C-alpha positions as CSV (number, residue, x, y, z in Angstrom):
1,M,47.6,26.6,-24.9
2,A,51.1,26.4,-23.4
3,D,53.2,23.4,-24.3
4,K,53.1,20.7,-21.6
5,R,55.3,17.7,-21.1
6,D,53.9,14.4,-22.5
7,Y,52.0,12.6,-19.8
8,Y,53.6,9.2,-20.6
9,E,57.0,10.8,-20.4
10,S,56.2,12.4,-17.1
11,L,55.6,9.0,-15.6
12,G,58.5,7.3,-17.5
13,L,56.2,5.1,-19.5
14,K,55.6,4.0,-23.1
15,K,52.3,4.6,-24.8
16,D,51.4,0.9,-24.7
17,A,51.6,0.9,-20.9
18,S,49.0,-1.1,-19.0
19,D,46.8,0.1,-16.2
20,D,49.1,-1.7,-13.7
21,D,52.2,-0.1,-15.2
22,I,50.6,3.4,-14.9
23,K,49.6,2.8,-11.3
24,K,53.0,1.4,-10.4
25,A,54.9,4.2,-12.1
26,F,52.7,6.8,-10.4
27,R,53.3,5.3,-6.9
28,Q,57.1,5.3,-7.4
29,Q,57.2,8.9,-8.7
30,A,54.7,10.2,-6.1
31,K,56.8,8.8,-3.2
32,K,60.0,10.2,-4.7
33,F,58.7,13.8,-5.2
34,H,56.2,14.1,-2.4
35,P,56.5,17.5,-0.6
36,D,56.9,15.8,2.8
37,V,60.0,14.1,1.5
38,N,61.3,17.3,-0.1
39,P,60.4,20.1,2.2
40,G,61.1,23.5,0.7
41,N,62.1,22.1,-2.7
42,S,60.1,24.0,-5.3
43,R,61.4,21.8,-8.2
44,A,60.2,18.7,-6.4
45,E,56.8,20.3,-5.7
46,A,56.4,21.3,-9.4
47,R,57.3,17.7,-10.4
48,F,54.9,16.3,-7.9
49,K,52.0,18.4,-9.5
50,E,53.1,17.3,-13.0
51,I,52.9,13.6,-12.2
52,N,49.6,14.0,-10.4
53,E,48.2,15.7,-13.5
54,A,49.6,12.9,-15.7
55,Y,48.1,10.2,-13.5
56,E,44.7,11.8,-13.3
57,V,44.4,11.6,-17.1
58,L,46.1,8.2,-17.8
59,S,44.3,6.4,-15.0
60,D,40.9,7.4,-16.4
61,S,40.0,5.3,-19.5
62,D,37.9,8.0,-21.1
63,K,40.5,10.7,-20.5
64,K,43.3,8.5,-21.6
65,S,41.4,7.7,-24.9
66,R,40.9,11.4,-25.6
67,Y,44.5,12.2,-24.7
68,D,45.8,9.4,-27.0
69,Q,43.7,10.7,-29.9
70,F,44.0,14.5,-29.4
71,G,46.8,15.1,-27.0
72,H,46.5,17.8,-24.3
73,A,43.7,19.5,-26.1
74,G,41.5,16.4,-25.5
75,V,41.6,16.8,-21.8
76,D,42.0,20.5,-21.3
77,P,38.8,21.9,-19.7
78,N,39.7,25.4,-20.9
79,F,40.0,24.4,-24.5
80,G,37.4,26.5,-26.3
81,G,36.4,24.1,-29.1
82,G,36.5,26.6,-32.0
83,A,36.3,26.0,-35.6
84,G,39.6,24.1,-35.6
85,S,38.7,22.0,-32.6
86,P,38.3,18.3,-33.0
87,F,35.5,18.5,-30.5
88,G,33.4,21.3,-31.9
89,G,31.8,24.0,-29.8
90,G,30.2,21.6,-27.4
91,F,33.5,20.8,-25.6
92,G,33.3,24.1,-23.7
93,G,30.8,22.7,-21.3
94,F,33.3,20.1,-20.1
95,G,35.1,22.7,-18.1
96,G,32.6,22.6,-15.2
97,M,33.6,19.1,-14.0
98,D,35.2,18.8,-10.6
99,F,38.3,16.6,-10.2
100,D,40.2,16.0,-7.0
101,L,43.7,14.6,-6.6
102,G,42.5,13.2,-3.3
103,D,40.6,10.5,-5.3
104,I,43.8,9.5,-7.0
105,F,45.7,9.2,-3.7
106,G,42.8,7.4,-2.1
107,S,42.7,4.7,-4.7
108,I,46.5,4.3,-4.8
109,F,47.6,4.6,-1.2
110,G,44.4,3.6,0.6
111,G,42.0,5.6,2.7
112,G,40.0,6.9,-0.2
113,T,36.6,6.0,-1.5
114,G,37.6,3.3,-4.0
115,G,37.1,5.6,-7.0
116,T,33.4,6.2,-6.3
117,G,33.9,9.9,-5.4
118,R,35.7,11.7,-2.8
119,N,34.7,11.6,0.9
120,R,35.0,15.0,2.5
121,N,34.6,13.4,5.9
122,A,37.5,10.9,5.5
123,P,40.5,11.6,7.9
124,R,43.0,13.9,6.3
125,K,46.5,14.8,7.4
126,G,46.8,18.2,9.0
127,E,48.7,21.2,7.5
128,R,52.4,21.6,7.8
129,V,53.5,24.5,10.0
130,R,56.7,26.5,9.2
131,T,58.7,28.8,11.4
132,S,62.3,30.1,11.7
133,L,64.8,30.2,14.5
134,A,68.0,32.3,15.0
135,I,70.8,30.6,17.0
136,T,74.4,31.6,17.8
137,F,77.6,30.2,16.1
138,E,78.4,28.1,19.1
139,E,74.8,26.7,19.4
140,A,75.0,25.6,15.8
141,A,78.5,24.0,16.4
142,F,77.6,22.0,19.4
143,G,73.8,21.7,19.2
144,C,71.2,22.9,21.8
145,E,67.6,22.9,23.0
146,K,65.5,25.9,22.0
147,E,61.9,26.9,22.3
148,V,59.9,28.1,19.3
149,N,56.5,29.8,19.4
150,V,54.1,28.5,16.6
151,Q,50.5,29.0,15.7
152,R,48.8,25.8,14.8
153,V,45.3,24.3,14.5
154,E,44.3,21.9,17.3
155,T,41.3,19.7,18.0
156,C,38.9,21.6,20.2
157,D,39.2,20.1,23.7
158,D,35.6,21.0,24.6
159,C,33.9,19.0,21.9
160,T,36.9,16.7,21.1
161,G,36.5,17.7,17.4
162,S,32.9,16.9,16.9
163,G,31.8,20.5,16.7
164,C,28.8,19.8,18.9
165,K,27.9,21.3,22.2
166,K,28.6,19.1,25.2
167,G,25.8,16.5,25.6
168,T,24.6,16.8,22.0
169,T,25.4,15.0,18.8
170,A,25.2,15.9,15.2
171,E,22.6,14.6,12.8
172,K,23.8,12.5,9.8
173,C,23.0,14.3,6.6
174,T,20.4,12.2,4.7
175,N,21.0,14.0,1.4
176,C,24.6,12.7,1.0
177,N,24.4,9.8,3.5
178,G,27.1,11.4,5.6
179,R,29.7,11.6,2.8
180,G,29.6,15.4,2.3
181,V,29.4,15.1,-1.5
182,V,26.7,14.2,-4.0
183,T,27.0,13.0,-7.5
184,A,26.1,15.3,-10.3
185,Q,25.6,14.3,-14.0
186,Q,26.4,16.4,-17.0
187,R,25.9,15.6,-20.7
188,T,29.0,16.1,-22.8
189,P,30.0,15.2,-26.4
190,F,31.5,12.1,-24.9
191,G,28.3,11.0,-23.2
192,V,27.0,11.5,-19.6
193,M,29.8,12.4,-17.3
194,Q,29.6,12.2,-13.5
195,S,31.3,14.5,-11.0
196,T,31.1,15.1,-7.3
197,V,30.1,18.3,-5.7
198,D,29.6,19.5,-2.1
199,C,26.3,18.5,-0.6
200,P,24.1,21.7,-0.6
201,K,22.3,20.6,2.5
202,C,25.3,20.1,4.9
203,N,27.8,22.3,2.9
204,G,30.1,19.3,2.5
205,R,30.4,18.3,6.2
206,G,28.2,15.2,6.0
207,K,26.5,16.1,9.2
208,I,24.2,18.8,10.5
209,I,25.1,20.4,13.8
210,H,22.0,21.8,15.6
211,Q,23.8,23.0,18.7
212,P,27.4,24.0,17.9
213,C,30.2,24.0,20.4
214,E,30.6,27.5,21.9
215,K,34.3,27.4,22.0
216,C,35.0,26.4,18.3
217,K,31.7,27.6,16.9
218,G,31.0,24.2,15.5
219,L,34.2,23.8,13.6
220,G,35.8,21.2,15.8
221,M,39.1,22.9,15.6
222,I,40.7,26.0,17.2
223,R,43.9,27.9,16.5
224,R,46.4,28.2,19.3
225,N,49.8,29.6,20.0
226,R,52.2,26.9,21.4
227,S,55.7,26.9,22.7
228,I,57.5,23.8,21.4
229,S,60.9,22.5,22.4
230,V,63.3,21.9,19.4
231,S,66.4,19.8,19.6
232,I,69.0,21.5,17.4
233,P,71.7,19.0,16.2
234,G,75.3,19.9,16.5
235,G,76.7,20.9,13.1
236,I,73.5,22.3,11.6
237,D,74.3,24.9,8.9
238,N,72.6,28.2,8.1
239,G,69.3,27.8,6.1
240,Q,68.9,24.1,7.0
241,T,65.5,22.9,8.1
242,I,64.5,20.5,11.0
243,S,61.4,18.4,10.5
244,M,59.4,17.6,13.6
245,R,56.8,14.9,12.8
246,G,53.4,15.3,14.3
247,Q,54.0,18.9,15.7
248,G,52.0,20.7,13.0
249,S,48.3,21.2,12.8
250,A,45.7,18.6,13.7
251,G,44.3,16.6,10.9
252,P,40.6,17.1,10.0
253,N,38.2,14.3,10.9
254,G,40.7,12.6,13.2
255,G,43.4,12.5,10.5
256,E,47.1,12.4,11.2
257,T,48.7,15.5,12.6
258,G,50.9,17.5,10.2
259,D,54.6,18.2,10.7
260,L,56.5,21.3,11.9
261,F,59.4,22.6,9.9
262,V,61.9,24.8,11.7
263,T,64.4,26.7,9.4
264,V,67.6,27.7,11.2
265,S,69.5,31.0,10.7
266,I,73.0,31.4,12.4
267,K,74.1,34.7,13.7
268,R,77.5,36.0,12.6
269,H,80.4,35.5,15.1
270,E,82.7,38.5,15.8
271,R,85.8,36.4,15.2
272,F,85.0,33.0,13.7
273,E,83.8,32.1,10.2
274,R,82.7,28.7,8.9
275,E,83.3,26.6,5.9
276,G,81.5,23.3,6.2
277,S,82.7,21.7,9.5
278,A,85.8,23.9,9.6
279,V,86.3,27.0,11.7
280,L,88.3,29.9,10.2
281,L,90.1,32.5,12.2
282,S,92.4,35.4,11.3
283,L,94.9,35.9,14.1
284,P,96.9,39.2,14.4
285,V,100.5,38.8,15.6
286,S,103.2,41.4,16.0
287,F,106.2,41.9,13.7
288,V,108.5,40.8,16.6
289,Q,106.4,37.7,17.3
290,A,106.5,36.7,13.6
291,A,110.2,37.4,13.3
292,L,111.4,35.7,16.5
293,G,108.6,33.1,16.9
294,A,106.3,33.1,19.9
295,E,103.8,31.1,21.9
296,L,100.4,32.5,21.2
297,E,97.0,32.1,22.8
298,V,94.5,31.1,20.1
299,P,90.7,31.5,20.5
300,T,88.7,28.3,19.7
301,L,85.2,27.2,20.3
302,D,86.5,25.3,23.4
303,G,88.3,28.3,24.8
304,K,91.9,29.6,24.3
305,V,94.7,27.1,23.5
306,K,98.4,27.7,23.2
307,Y,100.2,27.4,19.9
308,T,103.8,28.2,19.1
309,I,104.6,29.8,15.8
310,P,108.2,29.4,14.4
311,A,110.6,32.3,13.9
312,G,110.2,33.9,10.5
313,T,106.4,33.2,10.2
314,Q,105.0,35.2,7.2
315,T,101.7,36.9,7.0
316,G,99.1,34.6,5.3
317,T,100.6,31.5,6.9
318,V,97.9,29.0,7.9
319,F,98.2,26.5,10.7
320,R,95.6,23.8,11.7
321,L,94.2,22.9,15.1
322,R,92.8,19.4,14.7
323,N,89.3,18.6,16.1
324,K,88.7,22.2,17.1
325,G,86.1,22.8,14.4
326,I,82.4,22.1,14.2
327,Q,80.7,18.8,15.0
328,N,79.9,16.7,11.9
329,L,76.1,16.8,11.3
330,R,76.0,13.3,9.8
331,G,78.8,11.5,11.4
332,S,81.1,11.4,14.4
333,G,83.9,13.7,15.3
334,R,84.6,17.3,14.6
335,G,86.2,19.4,11.8
336,D,89.4,21.4,12.3
337,Q,90.2,25.0,12.9
338,Y,92.3,26.9,10.4
339,V,94.2,29.9,11.7
340,T,95.6,32.5,9.3
341,V,98.5,34.6,10.6
342,N,98.1,38.3,10.0
343,V,101.4,40.1,10.8
344,I,100.7,43.6,12.0
345,V,103.2,46.2,10.8
346,P,103.6,49.1,13.3
347,T,102.3,52.5,11.9
348,S,103.6,54.7,14.7
349,L,107.2,54.5,15.8
350,T,109.3,56.5,18.2
351,S,112.6,57.9,17.1
352,E,114.4,55.3,19.1
353,Q,112.4,52.5,17.4
354,K,113.2,53.9,14.0
355,E,116.9,54.1,14.8
356,L,116.9,50.5,15.9
357,L,115.1,49.4,12.7
358,I,117.5,51.3,10.6
359,K,120.5,49.6,12.3
360,F,118.7,46.2,11.9
361,A,118.3,46.8,8.2
362,E,121.8,48.0,7.7
363,S,123.2,45.0,9.5
364,G,121.5,42.9,6.9
365,G,123.1,44.8,4.0
366,E,120.0,46.9,3.3
367,T,120.5,50.6,2.5
368,I,118.1,53.0,4.2
369,D,117.7,56.7,3.2
370,T,118.1,58.1,6.7
371,K,117.2,61.6,5.6
372,K,113.8,60.5,4.4
373,S,113.2,58.4,7.5
374,R,114.1,61.4,9.7
375,R,111.8,63.8,7.8
376,R,108.9,61.4,8.6
377,K,109.5,61.8,12.3
């Protein structure tokens, strides 16, 4: 059996923690690492599963007692119980028990069955829907409204989620009393243990539909393609995700609708690059412009602006245009634009241009091999 983290350590508790301490610690950790709070964070998701596993054991007095005595082996349903097992061979039958984290959340956060077994017909939050959206550099900088096409589960509008044909109703399952689950008992080395299983008569639905809705085939839900308007905030960066509450799939049994997560990808710009809220631009200037100074037209996200470079500007020189960058995502104002000068050295000169450059060099005391320069004509 692979090593696991100590359950008390997972919840930040000491081994003498009370039931209230365990419940309080679980509540705090679950809220902190819940997937809805950390969309797309695989580490948070793994941590969330870890604390759920820890709470499932420590909140149950029997499991907690076995864990305190035998460690993880005491609560591992796959532990074989061989010759070296503290439980003997009879522990293998313990693996068939059915546990549901929904019971844990129901007893902690409300909406459950008070620890008397899970209720499959209780309202549950709908599934999250994920999609991606490609936008331009400018759209990311200033924000925009876009449409995304998503496929999501919705409540059937013909039967309003009941699954029954119009004018008919479902019969409450008498075997499970409408709960969808029944209690099963199993003898183990620790005594008679109870677990919940799907009701065999209604297949876990809690009701029997004699005349199913023709549109949804009795499911109460249908899958549809929808076009949804997404508000893209100015300053969003490549790979960031927008969460749209209540735009995911409908919740079963009248539960809360899930959320929609839209991950943004930004197309490359032919001239601009981005660094946080700053816009970067490489600007080519001629040798003469750099040497004598010049008034240049500089492309920005707001259009071209004029900027004067001084005489003697060297290649690699950077100048800044304030407030010409990208809108700050979590604040007011905009970043700046940084323009790097790239002096272009001519590669094809006429004889007259070469003679002029030679005279220019000689006037500054530079010696030029005119024979070599003429051979290159």
